[in-house]
Every structure is written in C-alpha cells, then in structure tokens.
C-alpha angles and dihedrals in degrees: 000000000000106000094173099093106182095149116134091215096086091049091049090048092051091050094050091047090050090050090061092060096040091052090048092052094046089052091052093050094046094049107032092160091060091047093049089046090053094048090048091049090056088054099246114149126238097017093159094053091050093053091045091052092049093048090047091054093049095048090049093057 
C-alpha cells in the first residue's frame, strides 16, 4: 500500500469544495434581504436579528 500521498488531486478537491461555501457566504453578505426572506420563508423566527448579528461580527473583524 502506498502511504506517500503526494498527489495534488486531494488539495484541488478541498479548494473546490471550500469555494462552494465561500461563494455562498459572499452571496448572503451581498444580498442580505434575499437571505432574510429565505430564512423567513422556512419559518425560522428572528431572521433579521440573525443576519444583523452575523454582519456585525464580520464588520468588527
């Protein structure tokens, strides 16, 4: 069994997988009204407060 895994394929896969989540997060930050509307449509309470808290933490960093 070859335990010396120096292939670039796993690294590329991880980068592509991370890109999905990064792009989703950027989309939510750039269109907060759409994100809040989706959360409210799913029936979760205090959608606006959750979005405001998230944005507040990002802007403090």
